[in-house]
N, C-alpha and C positions, 0 to 999 in steps of 0.2 A: 116163837116168843123172842128167842135170840136173834133171829133175823130182823125183827122189828126194832129191838134195841140197838141192833148194829146200825140200821138205817137212820134211826132218829139221831144217833150220836154223830154219825157221818154228816147228817145234815146241819146239826148244830155247830159243829167244828167249821164246816165250809162257810156257813153264813158268819162266822166270828172272824174267819180268815179274810173275807172280802173286805173287812173294815181295816185291816192291818197291812195289806199287801203294799201299799204306798205309804206306810207310816213314817218313812223317812224322807218323804217329799217336801221340798221347800218351796215356799212362795206359790202354792197352787193357785191358778187363775179361775175365779169362779165363772160359771156359765154366764153368757150374755154380758161379760164385763168388758168394757172398752178400754183399751190400751192403745196408747200413742204408737204409730209405726216407726220404726228406726229411722226411716229417710226423713222425718220431720224433726228429728232432734237438733236443737240449736246449741252449738258449743260456745262456751264462754270462759273467760279465765277463771281459775279457782279462786274462790273467795276464802281468806284466812279464818281459820275455824279454831275452836278450842282444841288443845292437843297438838296442833300443828307445831313442828320444830323448825324454827327459822335460822338459817345460817346468814349472818350479816357482817359484811365487811365495809369498813369506812375509810375513805380516801380523802385526801385535801387537793386543793388546785385542780378541781374538776377531774380528778382521777388521772392526771398526768403521770404522777408518781405512783403507779399501781403497786410496785414492789415495795413500797414503804407504808408504815401505818399512817392512819389519820393523825394529824397534828393534836396535840393536847391544847389545853386552853391558851398557851402562850404561842403555839403554832410549831413547837418542836416535834421533830419525828421521835417517836419512842420505840418503835418496833418494826420489823419487816413483815409480821403477820398479825393481823388483828381480826381475822375471821372468828366469830364465836357463834354458838348456837343459843337460841333463846327459846324456850317452850311457852306457847300462848297459854295462860292460865283460864280459870273457869269464867273469868270477868272479861275474858278477850284481850288481856293486856300482857305486855312484856316489860321487863325491868332493864333499862339501858343505862350505861355509864353517861354522866353529864344530864341526861334527860329524865332519869327516874322511871316511873311507871308510864307506859304509853299505850293508848287503847288502838289496836290495829284490827280488831275484829271486822270481818266482812270487807276488807280492803283486798284487791289483788296485789300480787307481788309488786308491780310497776307503780301502783298508786302508793303502796306502803313506802317504797324507796323515795319517791318525790316528797312524800309527807315528813319523812325523817330528814331529808335534805333541807327542807325549809325550816324545820325546828332547830338544825344544827347551825344555821348561818351565823348565830350570834357566838357560837363557840369555835368553830373551824372555818378556815379560809376557803371559800368555795368548795363546800363539801359535796363528796360523791359517794352514794350508797349502792351496794349490790347486795341483793337478797335472793335466797333460794329456799325452798321447803326440802328438807333432807329426809323426811319420813313420808313421803307420798307413797300410797299403796292402794290396790283394789283388792276385793275379796272375790274369789271365782270359786264357784261350785260347778264341777265337771259332769254332773248328771249320773255319777255312781255313788252317791252318798259321801263324797269326799269334798272337802274345801281346802283352800290355801290362800295365804296372804301373798300377794306378788308385789315386790317393791317396784316402784315407778321411778327411774332415774331421767327420763327424758319427758318433758311437759307435752310433747307431740306424739306420744305413744298412741297407736291405733288399736281398735278392737281386734284386728288381725294378729297384730303382735302379741297382744295379752293372751289370745287363745294359743297362741304358738308357745309362748312362755309357759302356759299351763299344760302343755303336752298335747294340744289339739283337741278334736271332738273324740271323746272315748267311746268304746262299743256301747250301742244302745242310745247314745246321745242323739239329740235331734238338731241337726245343723240349720233346720228350717224354724226352730222355736228357741230363740237365745233372748233372754230377758235381761235388760240392763236397768237397774234401779239407781236413781240419781237424786241427790238433794239439790232442789232449785228453790231459791227464795225461802229456805227454811222448811220446804215440803218435799217429802219423797214421791218422785214420780217414775212410772215405770214405761220402758218402751221395748217393743218387739222387733228382732231382727231375723231375717232370712237370708242365710249365706249358702243355701244349697245350690244355687244357680250362679253362673258366671254373670248374669244380668243383674246381680245383687252386689257387684263389685264394690260400688260406691259406699255401701253400708259397711263394708269391712274397713273403710278408710276413716270411720268415725273416730275422732279423738277421744281417748278415755281421759276421765278426770280423777282426781285424788278423791279416794273414798267411795268410788263407784262400786256397785255390787253386780256381779255378773253370774246369771244362772242359766246353765245349759239343760233344758228339759230333757227328758229321758222316755223312751217307749216304757210303758208299764209293766211288760212281761207278767201278765196275770196269771198264766198258767203255772209258770215257773216258781213265783213267789207264793201263790197260794199252796202248791205242793211242798214247798220248804216249810211253810208255817204248819201245815198239818201233819208234817211227817212224824214229829214225836208223838203227837195224839194217836195216829194210826198205829205206832209201835206199841203204845201202851193198851190200846183196845184189842190189838191182836194177841198180845200176850195175856191179857185178861181173859179173853174168850177161850183160849188155849188151856188155861189153868180150869176155867169153868167146865170145860168139856171133859177134862180128866176126872173132876170130881163126879159129874154126872155119870161116868161109866163105873165109878167105884160102887 
């Protein structure tokens, strides 16, 4: 009787543990799903999005006097440092001096600079505008249930450089199964990369974009995780059976 109960409980616990040994897995790929190969990814300049922080500096005279501030309405220099940060609001707008609220959503940095230069022509003589995004970052999940936000200072940062910043491929991580999730035309798309071979070196040079998500898949370690999940149950069952045996002998 006791043996039957033991086998039943062990079977029940084992079945339940099978459903949770990968409970911390992210972005699991369903079977037969089609995901674009990393070699087919097409890089393009980041499009300004809500929440982006833009550092904007204005100059007059086509930027010749880059050490001076842009002229005010009368053309007089007022400062030696006019760089300020502007956060894109939920409507895709920033609020600028002289111009007021300006819609910059979905422009890239170069397009936005030219757009602002055109609008400032009535206020500043030969305006020149420099723009950079100061809060560029990517999200990296390294395959060990850990994630981190990695700031990106260089717009030409590659996939290999991001992996290096994140500490490389951790133990049990799969270098041949790296998932990159990117927003393209407002839709999230997934791309698979295989960096396990030197023949895939070109994939390591893919340029990362602001707000990309990178997931390093991991080996499931079914036995280790299952044993970890059922260990507390086994301890309870063993203790219960020991107590039961004592009472049976009394």
